[in-house]
LUMVOFI-768488 format. One record per residue (C-alpha): residue number from 0; residue in three letters; x, z, y. Coordinates in nm, 2 decimals. Each point is the difference from the previous one (the first is absolute). Layout:
resi resn xx zz yy
NUM ALA X Z Y;
...
//
This chain:
resi resn xx zz yy
0 UNK -7.01 6.01 3.13;
1 UNK 0.34 0.12 -0.14;
2 UNK 0.28 0.06 0.24;
3 UNK 0.37 0.08 -0.03;
4 UNK 0.13 0.34 0.12;
5 UNK 0.34 0.16 0.03;
6 UNK 0.02 0.38 -0.04;
7 UNK 0.30 0.20 0.10;
8 UNK 0.12 0.36 0.02;
9 UNK 0.20 0.21 -0.24;
10 UNK 0.28 0.23 -0.07;
11 UNK -0.21 0.28 -0.15;
12 UNK -0.32 0.03 -0.20;
13 UNK -0.18 0.11 0.31;
14 UNK 0.04 -0.35 0.14;
15 UNK -0.04 -0.19 -0.32;
16 UNK -0.30 0.15 -0.18;
17 UNK -0.24 -0.05 0.30;
18 UNK 0.11 -0.36 0.03;
19 UNK -0.06 -0.05 -0.37;
20 UNK -0.35 0.14 0.04;
21 UNK -0.08 -0.26 0.26;
22 UNK 0.17 -0.27 -0.21;
23 UNK -0.21 0.07 -0.30;
24 UNK -0.32 -0.06 0.20;
25 UNK 0.13 -0.32 0.16;
26 UNK 0.11 -0.13 -0.34;
27 UNK -0.35 0.08 -0.15;
28 UNK -0.15 -0.20 0.29;
29 UNK 0.21 -0.30 -0.10;
30 UNK 0.27 0.00 0.26;
31 UNK 0.36 -0.09 -0.04;
32 UNK 0.25 0.27 0.08;
33 UNK 0.37 0.05 0.06;
34 UNK 0.18 0.33 0.05;
35 UNK 0.32 0.02 0.21;
36 UNK 0.23 0.30 -0.05;
37 UNK 0.35 0.11 -0.06;
38 UNK 0.19 0.02 -0.33;
39 UNK 0.08 0.36 0.07;
40 UNK -0.35 0.12 0.06;
41 UNK -0.26 0.12 -0.26;
42 UNK -0.19 -0.32 0.06;
43 UNK 0.26 -0.19 -0.20;
44 UNK -0.14 0.16 -0.31;
45 UNK -0.35 0.11 0.08;
46 UNK -0.12 -0.34 0.13;
47 UNK 0.11 -0.21 -0.30;
48 UNK -0.13 0.27 -0.24;
49 UNK -0.34 -0.05 0.17;
50 UNK 0.02 -0.37 -0.07;
51 UNK 0.07 -0.13 0.36;
52 UNK 0.26 -0.24 0.13;
53 UNK 0.27 0.15 0.22;
54 UNK 0.28 -0.15 0.21;
55 UNK 0.28 0.20 0.16;
56 UNK 0.16 0.02 0.34;
57 UNK 0.28 0.22 0.14;
58 UNK -0.10 0.27 0.24;
59 UNK 0.09 0.35 0.11;
60 UNK -0.11 0.29 0.21;
61 UNK 0.03 0.03 0.38;
62 UNK -0.19 0.32 0.07;
63 UNK 0.17 0.34 -0.06;
64 UNK 0.31 -0.14 -0.17;
65 UNK 0.36 0.01 0.10;
66 UNK 0.17 -0.24 0.24;
67 UNK 0.18 -0.17 -0.28;
68 UNK -0.33 -0.06 -0.19;
69 UNK -0.16 -0.13 0.32;
70 UNK 0.29 -0.24 0.06;
71 UNK -0.02 -0.13 -0.35;
72 UNK -0.38 -0.04 0.02;
73 UNK 0.03 -0.19 0.34;
74 UNK 0.26 -0.23 -0.14;
75 UNK -0.21 -0.08 -0.31;
76 UNK -0.33 -0.03 0.19;
77 UNK 0.04 -0.37 0.10;
78 UNK 0.07 -0.09 -0.36;
79 UNK -0.30 0.21 -0.12;
80 UNK -0.23 -0.16 0.26;
81 UNK 0.13 -0.35 -0.10;
82 UNK -0.05 0.07 -0.37;
83 UNK -0.35 0.13 0.07;
84 UNK -0.08 -0.30 0.21;
85 UNK 0.11 -0.24 -0.29;
86 UNK -0.23 0.19 -0.24;
87 UNK -0.30 -0.02 0.24;
88 UNK 0.06 -0.37 0.06;
89 UNK 0.02 -0.06 -0.38;
90 UNK -0.30 0.22 -0.10;
91 UNK -0.22 -0.10 0.30;
92 UNK -0.20 0.33 0.03;
93 UNK -0.30 0.02 0.22;
94 UNK 0.06 0.37 0.09;
95 UNK 0.26 0.27 -0.05;
96 UNK -0.07 0.36 -0.12;
97 UNK 0.26 0.26 0.08;
98 UNK 0.02 0.35 -0.14;
99 UNK 0.31 0.09 0.20;
100 UNK 0.34 0.11 -0.12;
101 UNK 0.33 -0.16 0.12;
102 UNK -0.05 -0.31 -0.21;
103 UNK -0.32 -0.08 0.21;
104 UNK 0.20 -0.06 0.32;
105 UNK 0.14 -0.35 -0.08;
106 UNK -0.33 -0.11 -0.15;
107 UNK -0.21 0.13 0.30;
108 UNK 0.23 -0.16 0.25;
109 UNK 0.00 -0.33 -0.18;
110 UNK -0.38 0.01 -0.02;
111 UNK -0.02 0.06 0.38;
112 UNK 0.24 -0.28 0.07;
113 UNK -0.20 -0.23 -0.23;
114 UNK -0.33 0.09 0.16;
115 UNK -0.15 0.14 -0.32;
116 UNK -0.26 0.27 0.01;
117 UNK 0.16 0.34 -0.07;
118 UNK -0.20 0.28 -0.15;
119 UNK 0.19 0.33 0.00;
120 UNK -0.10 0.33 -0.17;
121 UNK 0.13 0.31 0.17;
122 UNK -0.11 0.31 -0.20;
123 UNK 0.22 0.25 0.18;
124 UNK -0.09 0.20 0.30;
125 UNK 0.30 -0.15 0.18;
126 UNK 0.05 -0.38 -0.05;
127 UNK 0.32 -0.12 -0.16;
128 UNK 0.27 -0.17 0.20;
129 UNK -0.10 -0.35 -0.10;
130 UNK -0.37 0.05 0.06;
131 UNK 0.07 0.15 0.35;
132 UNK 0.20 -0.31 0.09;
133 UNK -0.25 -0.24 -0.13;
134 UNK -0.31 0.19 0.13;
135 UNK -0.11 -0.25 0.27;
136 UNK 0.04 -0.30 -0.23;
137 UNK -0.21 0.12 -0.30;
138 UNK -0.33 -0.17 -0.10;
139 UNK -0.12 0.34 -0.12;
140 UNK 0.15 0.35 -0.05;
141 UNK -0.16 0.20 -0.28;
142 UNK 0.07 0.37 0.06;
143 UNK -0.01 0.33 -0.18;
144 UNK -0.07 0.23 0.30;
145 UNK -0.21 -0.03 0.31;
146 UNK 0.29 0.12 0.21;
147 UNK 0.21 -0.30 -0.09;
148 UNK -0.23 -0.24 0.19;
149 UNK 0.18 0.07 0.32;
150 UNK 0.29 -0.20 -0.12;
151 UNK -0.19 -0.33 -0.05;
152 UNK -0.24 -0.22 0.20;
153 UNK -0.34 0.17 -0.01;
154 UNK -0.18 -0.31 -0.11;
155 UNK 0.24 -0.07 -0.28;
156 UNK 0.01 0.32 -0.20;
157 UNK -0.23 0.21 -0.22;
158 UNK 0.03 0.30 -0.22;
159 UNK -0.02 -0.10 -0.37;
160 UNK 0.22 0.25 -0.17;
161 UNK 0.26 -0.10 -0.26;
162 UNK -0.10 -0.20 -0.31;
163 UNK -0.01 0.25 -0.29;
164 UNK -0.07 -0.10 -0.35;
165 UNK -0.37 0.06 -0.10;
166 UNK 0.10 0.25 -0.28;
167 UNK 0.10 0.26 0.26;
168 UNK -0.35 0.00 0.15;
169 UNK -0.16 0.05 -0.34;
170 UNK 0.20 0.32 -0.08;
171 UNK -0.19 0.32 -0.05;
172 UNK 0.15 0.34 0.07;
173 UNK 0.18 0.17 -0.29;
174 UNK -0.21 0.29 -0.12;
175 UNK 0.17 0.13 -0.32;
176 UNK 0.34 0.06 -0.15;
177 UNK 0.31 0.17 0.14;
178 UNK 0.05 -0.03 0.38;
179 UNK 0.22 -0.31 0.04;
180 UNK 0.24 -0.08 0.29;
181 UNK 0.10 -0.36 0.04;
182 UNK 0.32 -0.05 0.20;
183 UNK 0.08 -0.35 0.12;
184 UNK 0.26 -0.10 0.26;
185 UNK -0.12 -0.36 0.00;
186 UNK 0.10 -0.29 -0.21;
187 UNK 0.37 0.07 0.05;
188 UNK -0.02 0.38 -0.01;
189 UNK 0.11 0.25 0.26;
190 UNK 0.31 0.21 -0.03;
191 UNK -0.14 0.30 0.20;
192 UNK -0.31 0.01 -0.22;
193 UNK 0.22 -0.02 -0.31;
194 UNK 0.23 0.28 0.11;
195 UNK -0.29 0.23 0.10;
196 UNK -0.18 -0.07 -0.33;
197 UNK 0.31 0.09 -0.20;
198 UNK 0.05 0.32 0.21;
199 UNK -0.37 0.09 -0.07;
200 UNK 0.02 -0.03 -0.38;
201 UNK 0.08 0.37 -0.06;
202 UNK -0.31 0.09 0.21;
203 UNK -0.23 -0.26 -0.14;
204 UNK 0.06 0.11 -0.36;
205 UNK -0.14 0.34 0.09;
206 UNK -0.33 -0.15 0.12;
207 UNK -0.27 -0.19 -0.20;
208 UNK 0.10 -0.33 0.17;
209 UNK 0.08 -0.33 -0.18;
210 UNK 0.24 -0.23 0.18;
211 UNK 0.01 -0.38 0.00;
212 UNK 0.29 -0.12 0.22;
213 UNK 0.09 -0.36 0.09;
214 UNK 0.37 0.02 0.09;
215 UNK 0.09 -0.36 0.08;
216 UNK 0.26 -0.18 -0.21;
217 UNK 0.31 0.12 0.17;
218 UNK -0.04 0.37 -0.08;
219 UNK -0.21 -0.02 -0.31;
220 UNK 0.28 0.05 -0.26;
221 UNK 0.13 0.32 0.16;
222 UNK -0.34 0.16 0.03;
223 UNK -0.12 -0.12 -0.34;
224 UNK 0.31 0.14 -0.17;
225 UNK -0.06 0.35 0.14;
226 UNK -0.38 0.02 0.00;
227 UNK -0.06 0.09 -0.37;
228 UNK 0.21 0.32 0.04;
229 UNK -0.19 0.10 0.32;
230 UNK -0.30 0.13 -0.20;
231 UNK -0.25 -0.18 0.22;
232 UNK -0.31 -0.16 -0.15;
233 UNK -0.01 -0.37 0.09;
234 UNK 0.23 -0.30 0.03;
235 UNK 0.23 -0.19 0.23;
236 UNK -0.01 -0.38 0.01;
237 UNK 0.19 -0.26 0.21;
238 UNK -0.30 -0.20 0.11;
239 UNK -0.38 0.01 -0.04;
240 UNK -0.14 -0.34 -0.02;
241 UNK -0.37 0.11 -0.03;
242 UNK -0.02 0.26 0.28;
243 UNK -0.38 0.01 -0.02;
244 UNK 0.02 0.12 -0.35;
245 UNK 0.26 0.27 0.11;
246 UNK -0.24 0.11 0.27;
247 UNK -0.28 0.04 -0.24;
248 UNK 0.20 0.26 -0.19;
249 UNK 0.11 0.19 0.31;
250 UNK -0.15 0.28 0.21;
251 UNK 0.25 -0.03 0.28;
252 UNK 0.25 -0.26 0.12;
253 UNK 0.32 0.08 0.18;
254 UNK 0.17 -0.31 0.16;
255 UNK 0.11 -0.19 0.30;
256 UNK -0.24 -0.12 0.27;
257 UNK 0.05 -0.37 0.00;
258 UNK -0.32 -0.21 0.06;
259 UNK -0.03 -0.11 -0.36;
260 UNK 0.01 0.35 -0.14;
261 UNK -0.23 0.15 0.26;
262 UNK -0.26 -0.28 -0.05;
263 UNK 0.01 0.05 -0.37;
264 UNK -0.05 0.37 0.04;
265 UNK -0.29 -0.06 0.23;
266 UNK -0.17 -0.25 -0.23;
267 UNK 0.04 0.23 -0.30;
268 UNK -0.11 0.31 0.20;
269 UNK 0.31 0.19 -0.10;
270 UNK 0.13 0.32 0.14;
271 UNK 0.36 -0.04 0.12;
272 UNK 0.30 0.16 0.15;
273 UNK 0.18 -0.26 0.21;
274 UNK 0.37 0.00 0.08;
275 UNK 0.06 -0.26 0.26;
276 UNK 0.33 -0.19 -0.02;
277 UNK 0.19 0.10 0.31;
278 UNK 0.19 -0.33 0.01;
279 UNK -0.31 -0.22 -0.01;
280 UNK -0.01 -0.25 0.28;
281 UNK -0.15 0.14 0.32;
282 UNK -0.08 0.32 -0.19;
283 UNK -0.32 -0.17 -0.13;
284 UNK -0.02 0.21 -0.31;
285 UNK -0.04 0.31 0.20;
286 UNK -0.27 -0.16 0.21;
287 UNK -0.18 -0.11 -0.32;
288 UNK 0.01 0.35 -0.14;
289 UNK -0.11 0.16 0.32;
290 UNK -0.31 -0.21 0.01;
291 UNK -0.10 0.15 -0.34;
292 UNK 0.11 0.35 0.08;
293 UNK -0.21 0.01 0.32;
294 UNK -0.31 -0.09 -0.20;
295 UNK 0.09 0.28 -0.26;
296 UNK 0.04 -0.29 -0.25;
297 UNK 0.36 0.09 -0.11;
298 UNK 0.28 0.25 0.04;
299 UNK 0.34 -0.09 0.15;
300 UNK 0.35 0.14 -0.04;
301 UNK 0.28 -0.13 0.21;
302 UNK 0.28 -0.16 -0.21;
303 UNK 0.26 0.25 0.13;
304 UNK -0.21 0.29 -0.11;
305 UNK -0.06 -0.12 -0.35;
306 UNK 0.18 0.23 -0.25;
307 UNK -0.09 0.10 -0.35;
308 UNK -0.15 0.33 0.13;
309 UNK -0.21 -0.18 0.27;
310 UNK -0.12 -0.26 -0.25;
311 UNK -0.12 0.27 -0.24;
312 UNK -0.15 0.21 0.28;
313 UNK -0.22 -0.28 0.13;
314 UNK -0.10 -0.13 -0.34;
315 UNK -0.08 0.35 -0.13;
316 UNK -0.21 0.08 0.31;
317 UNK -0.21 -0.31 -0.06;
318 UNK -0.03 0.06 -0.37;
319 UNK -0.14 0.34 0.07;
320 UNK -0.26 -0.14 0.25;
321 UNK -0.23 -0.24 -0.18;
322 UNK -0.24 0.00 0.29;
323 UNK 0.27 -0.11 0.24;
324 UNK 0.10 -0.27 -0.24;
325 UNK -0.35 -0.13 -0.02;
326 UNK -0.03 0.00 0.38;
327 UNK 0.32 -0.20 0.03;
328 UNK -0.12 -0.25 -0.26;
329 UNK -0.33 -0.05 0.19;
330 UNK 0.16 -0.04 0.34;
331 UNK 0.27 -0.25 -0.11;
332 UNK -0.26 -0.25 -0.11;
333 UNK -0.08 -0.08 0.37;
334 UNK 0.33 -0.18 0.01;
335 UNK -0.09 -0.23 -0.29;
336 UNK -0.09 -0.36 0.07;
337 UNK -0.16 -0.18 -0.29;
338 UNK 0.00 -0.37 0.04;
339 UNK 0.32 -0.03 0.20;
340 UNK 0.15 -0.27 -0.23;
341 UNK -0.33 -0.20 0.01;
342 UNK 0.00 0.02 0.38;
343 UNK 0.36 -0.12 0.02;
344 UNK -0.08 -0.29 -0.22;
345 UNK -0.31 -0.09 0.21;
346 UNK 0.21 0.01 0.32;
347 UNK 0.27 -0.23 -0.16;
348 UNK -0.27 -0.25 -0.10;
349 UNK -0.15 0.01 0.35;
350 UNK 0.34 -0.06 0.15;
351 UNK 0.08 -0.29 -0.24;
352 UNK -0.34 -0.16 0.07;
353 UNK 0.05 0.01 0.38;
354 UNK 0.36 -0.12 -0.03;
//
């Protein structure tokens, strides 16, 4: 029996891509879908490009933002909740799926007020602000870490991992060609990673290392202009749409420790150096990275310590230790969860049927 579902969550690719993975399964099963996001977030482009309908509401952050931003968000919240409520009334969904991000707040609150089943996915070691506030109202919380269970009712949470596209699980370790380092600061790039990579160019050109660097759109022009003269083998690009393909050509990934990136690394069995974003809400990126480091499934460098010299030192140490790289690749797969998107779709269908 087909149902209608609303999916929400956005701002970055880490929120949008997992939601799209669930959406593709639901659409293949014949269900009707509507995304709710903001015009400023990446969902405004990625969702329509994937062939899904999207509506927009106004929303803003409350956690780890300045007082002015908090005030603006609180003033806009009633309008956001009202707009979300009108969309739910018009679309008549049987359940709501939330990936988090500040856009999710008005939709989640409207769902709770409307008595609709709310399925949330919390892939980080520390739940986001909206998920913590909604914890006791959820129909089901789908989690990325065992430790996160303590935030939700025991009977209404389970560890599923984050939906990751199937092509990541199918990747085989790279076994030939020049040692390739992939640097990615996430879908929007990361200034600290960009600065450290630029500073490392004189060192990298002295070593047999090929560099593929996703800079983000904001700083791409400046880096792309200077890169040809750096004498480093490789390329800089503003955005990598097919990250699985990029992984297949890399020996080592250096990037942030958001849930999306960490889960893709685990699914692909990649060796990685994680640089947690220090401003991440509740320091969740550090917690994500620590979970892998404790299992010898990654290396971590604090953001404040990342210089060009440090970047090169850690990369070169791993390049010269193929046995260590192989061990990291083997260990990280324990954090992979195939079937997470299918499980999320099943839970939504169950919630809709009961509702």
